[in-house]
N, C-alpha and C positions, 0 to 999 in steps of 0.2 A: 300153240293155242290159237284158234281162229281170231281174226281181228274183230274187236268190239269197239264201237264208238258210242258216246253218249252226247246228247245235245240238250242244253239248258238255256232257255231264253231269259230267265230271271234269277240269276245267281245272287248270292248274298253272303255277307259275313255274319255268322251266328255268334253272338256274344252271350255267354251263359255265366250266371253268378248266383249267389245265394245270400239271403238276409236272415237274421235270427227270427224275425217276425215281420210280416208286411202290415205296417201301421200307417194310416193316412195322416198327412200333415206333419209327419216327423222326418227328420233327417236320418236316413237309414244307412248303416255301415255295411257295405257289400263285401263279400269275399272276393279275392283276386279273380278277375274275369278270365274266362277261357275263350279264345277266339279260334273259330274253325271255319273253313270254307263250306258253304252250304248251297242248297238248291237241289231239286230232284236228281237230275242227271249227274251233277257234281258228286253228290253223296253216293250214287251208284258206282261211279268210277272209283271213288275212294274206297268203298267197301270191297269191290272186286280186287283192288290192290292189296287190301288187308287179308283177303282170302288166299292170296298167292297168284292171282291172275294179273292181267293188264288191260286197261281200256284207255282210249284217247278221248278226252273231254273237249268238246267244242262249246264255246260260250262267249257272250259279249262282256266286256269289262271296260270301265272308264273311271277317270278321276283318281284322286288320292286313294279312296277306298278300293278302287279297282287294282291299283298297283299293289296294295297290301294283300288283296285277295289273291292276286297272281303269285305273290311271294309265299302265301300259305300253301297253295297247291304245289308250288315248286319244292317246298320243304318236304312234301310227302312223295315226291318223285312221280307225280301224275303227268303223263304225256298230255299236252294241251295244244289246242289251236285257238288262239285268242283273237277275237274281233274287237278292235278298239272302238269305243263309243264316246260321244260327246258328254253324256250324262254320267253321274257317279253311280257306282255299284251300290246297291242298297245294303242296309244292315238290319238284322233282327235281334231281338233281345229275349232271353229266356231267364226268368228269375224263379228260384225255388224258395218258398217260405218254409224255413226249417222247423217252425213251431208246429206245423201240421203236415209237413211234407207235400204240400200242394205246389204244383208247377204252373207258372204263368208265362204264356208265350205271346210276345208282342211282335206281330209281323208287319213290317213297314211296306207301304205300297211299292210295287215294282216301278223302276225308273223307265221312262219312255225310250223306246228304240225307234230310230228313223228307219224308213223303208230301205235305205241303202245298207243299214247295219244288219237288219234281220235277213236281207237277201244275201249278204256276205256269209251269214251262218249257213244258209242252204247251200251256197256255192262251196263252202268248205266240206260239207258232206258229199257233194257231188264229186269233188276232187280226190276223195279218199279212195284208195284202191284195195282190192281183195278184202272187202268187208263182209263179214258173215252176219253180224248182229248190229242193228242200229236201235238205240234206246232213247226215246224222247220222254222226258218226265218233268213235271212241274207246271206251275201256273204260267200264264202269259202276261207280260207287262203291257202297258199302253203302247199303241203303235203297231203291235204285232197282230195280224189278222187271225180270226178264229179258224181259218182253213189251213193254218201253217202245218199242222200235223198231217192233214190230208195231202198237202204238197210233199211232205217227207215220205208219206206212204208211197206216192208215185215214184219218187227217187229210189226208194228201197226196192220196188218192183223191177225197175230198170237195172239195178245193181245185183238183183237176185239175192238180196239180203233179207234176213228175218227182221221185221220191224215190230218193236215192242213199245207199247204206249201206256203211260200211267199219268192220266190227267183228269180233268173234270169239265163240266159245262159244255158249251157249244163246241169247243175244241175237240172234246171227246166224241161228241155226236158226229162231227164232220169227218173225223178219222175213221169212225165205224162205217160211215157211208162210203168211204173210199176203199176200206178193207185193209186189215193189218194181220200180222202173224199171231201176236199174243196181246191180249188186253188184261190189265190188272185193276179192275174197278173194286171199290168197296161196295157194301150193300146200298149205300145212299146213291152212289154213282150209277150202279146197275138199275136202281129204281128209276133214276132220271132217264136212262136210256129206254126203259120199258114204259115210260109215261105214267108211272104210279108214284103215290106219295111214299110208300114203303113196301118192302118185300119181306116175306118170311123165308127162313132158310130152305124150307121144303119147296119153294117156288124157284130157287136159283137155277137149278139144272134146266128146267124147261125154258125159262127166259133166256138163259145163255145159249141154248141150242136154237132158239128162234133167231137170235142175232147171227149165229153161225150159218144158219140155213139161208140167210139173206146176203151172205158173203162178208159179214162184218169182221170176222176173225176166224182163225183156225183153232185157236186155243184160248180159253179164258181161265184166269185164276182170280177168284173172288175173295178178297181179304175180308175176314170177319172178326178182326180184333183178337181178343183173348180166346175166341173159339177156333182160331186158326184160319185156314183157307180151303176153298173148294176148287179142285181142278176139274174142268169140264172140257171134253172134246166130243167128237161124234161117237166114240166108243167108251170113254171113261167118264165117270162122275164120282170123284173120291174126295172126302173131307180129310184134310191132314190136321190133326189136333196137336197143338203144342204142349210141351211139358208145363206143369205149374211152376212158376218161378216168382221170386220177390222182385217186382218191377220198380225200377228207380226213375225211368223216363221212357216215354214212347216216341220221342223225337228220333227220326231216322229209321224207325223199325220197318216201315213200308219200303223204303229205299234199300235197306239191307236185305229184305226179302227178295226184291227184284234182282239185286246183285247175286244172291245165292242161286237163284233160278238160272240166270244166264251163265254164271260161272260153271255150273254143272252141265248145262246144255252144251256149252263150248267144249266140254271134255267128253261128249258123246254119251252122257248118261240119259236114261229114259226120262220122259216128262214127269212121271210120278216121283222118281228119285230126285229130280231137280226141284219140284215143288216142296217135297219133304225137306230138302236141304234149305230151300228158301224160307220155309217156316222156322227152321232151326236158327237161321241167320237173323230173321226178324225178332225172334224171341231173345237171341243173344244180345241184340242191341238194347233191349229193355233192361238188361242187367246193369247198364252203365248210366251214370248221372249225366245231366246236361244234354249236349248234342253229340256225344260220342257214338260212333257206329259199332257194329258187331266186331268181336274179336274172334279170330280163327279158332283158337283153342276152345272157346265157349261154343261156337257154332258146331264144331266137329263132335264135341261131347253131347250136345243137345240133339244132334242128328241121329245118334245111336238111340236115344230115347224116343224120338219121333218114329223111327222105324219100328221099334219094339211095340209102341202103342198103336201103330197104324200098319199092321202086317199086310 
């Protein structure tokens, strides 16, 4: 399988738990917490592993929480390149209110990276050999410049690797200005790139192709939540509709989608097949509570349904 690397500048430990009911001013008894390593590229590497592939995760890690974060990844046998940092790795909290099955997600701010630290992350990518896919995903912590994904795009071009970006804001805009292989925005992020408050689904194809015409990307996969995703290239514009399932959590669904897409592309599958499998993986992730990612058996079963409903 071709070499795949992911890079995450703001990894975190995701702590998920549940309470019988979320009531203010009361001491609430929580279920036993589940701790998992998280962050965009981290989750993608983990999901690729679950699907039967392999990816090397590059990330900064520091302090006591960083050591435990590294332990969690090691327990899942994820190949890692760890950049040690002076600041602690952050933690996020996810709480399910069992009374109404509502999920509350508390995202802590990213811990600041020094210039020497984020530059070592870039250096680690440069030093990797025989790489076919580079995936950059997630938000940027303080200290990391908005052009970091644009810098990675330049490295990917030198290495002749396919660069895949899933981020937002100015970091997304600057990556597009440099040009990447594949973008995975949601409708809000695509609206931002287009300079509009919001987009309708029937506008997606034309906006995507305008970005492609300017050299922003070769392929775009626009995620649309429960409606699935739209694959847009110069020749293709296809909506991949997911099966209807009972959703328990949407945490990690987007990362599972990216993992499925890259996993299939690495096996030589067509773009349409890869996106259909990505939609199946994203849907599979929603079947699980908390921060759990997709399971291969669910993804493979749902993929058959996606193919049937999207011939």
